[in-house]
GUDREN-22536 format. One record per residue (C-alpha): residue number from 1; z, y, x. Coordinates in pm, whole numbers, padded with zeros to 5 digits, always signed. Example, Ala and Ser with C-alpha at 12.3 -4.5 7.8 and 13.67 -1.06 7.14 Angstrom:
! residues 2
(node 1 (+00780 -00450 +01230))
(node 2 (+00714 -00106 +01367))
//
This chain:
! residues 58
(node 1 (+04622 +03465 +00576))
(node 2 (+04234 +03497 +00435))
(node 3 (+04101 +03171 +00475))
(node 4 (+03758 +03095 +00467))
(node 5 (+03528 +02837 +00320))
(node 6 (+03402 +02605 +00496))
(node 7 (+03010 +02608 +00528))
(node 8 (+02871 +02316 +00347))
(node 9 (+02636 +02061 +00592))
(node 10 (+02274 +02105 +00531))
(node 11 (+02043 +01792 +00441))
(node 12 (+01873 +01666 +00746))
(node 13 (+01497 +01840 +00779))
(node 14 (+01162 +01596 +00723))
(node 15 (+01088 +01481 +01083))
(node 16 (+00710 +01573 +01187))
(node 17 (+00531 +01283 +01293))
(node 18 (+00208 +01323 +01514))
(node 19 (+00143 +01001 +01566))
(node 20 (-00269 +00916 +01479))
(node 21 (-00354 +00835 +01111))
(node 22 (-00620 +00605 +01201))
(node 23 (-00385 +00360 +01430))
(node 24 (-00223 +00241 +01121))
(node 25 (-00269 +00003 +00882))
(node 26 (-00387 -00004 +00559))
(node 27 (-00373 -00190 +00196))
(node 28 (-00774 -00106 +00252))
(node 29 (-00759 -00324 +00595))
(node 30 (-00649 -00657 +00434))
(node 31 (-00823 -00912 +00260))
(node 32 (-00586 -00841 -00038))
(node 33 (-00635 -00435 -00069))
(node 34 (-01030 -00503 -00115))
(node 35 (-00898 -00752 -00427))
(node 36 (-00893 -01086 -00300))
(node 37 (-00704 -01329 -00445))
(node 38 (-00497 -01570 -00242))
(node 39 (-00584 -01963 -00157))
(node 40 (-00678 -02201 -00429))
(node 41 (-00808 -02527 -00550))
(node 42 (-01218 -02574 -00612))
(node 43 (-01156 -02476 -00988))
(node 44 (-00980 -02157 -00922))
(node 45 (-01309 -02042 -00714))
(node 46 (-01535 -02204 -01007))
(node 47 (-01353 -01975 -01288))
(node 48 (-01343 -01686 -01041))
(node 49 (-01740 -01696 -01004))
(node 50 (-01762 -01755 -01354))
(node 51 (-01489 -01455 -01470))
(node 52 (-01735 -01207 -01190))
(node 53 (-02083 -01363 -01302))
(node 54 (-02295 -00972 -01380))
(node 55 (-02405 -01116 -01788))
(node 56 (-02766 -01125 -01615))
(node 57 (-02719 -01434 -01447))
(node 58 (-02603 -01637 -01726))
//
């Protein structure tokens, strides 16, 4: 009596997705994606302005 080993189960293949990639929101579609900081007080706004001001505006 000869027994053959049972085949191992195969891993599922990744499914193909045919959605339109332009319909999905990316991080660039949000303020956070553009480097916007969360809402803060006016002192934080002034600090950000002074930090990001180009040197020729001094």
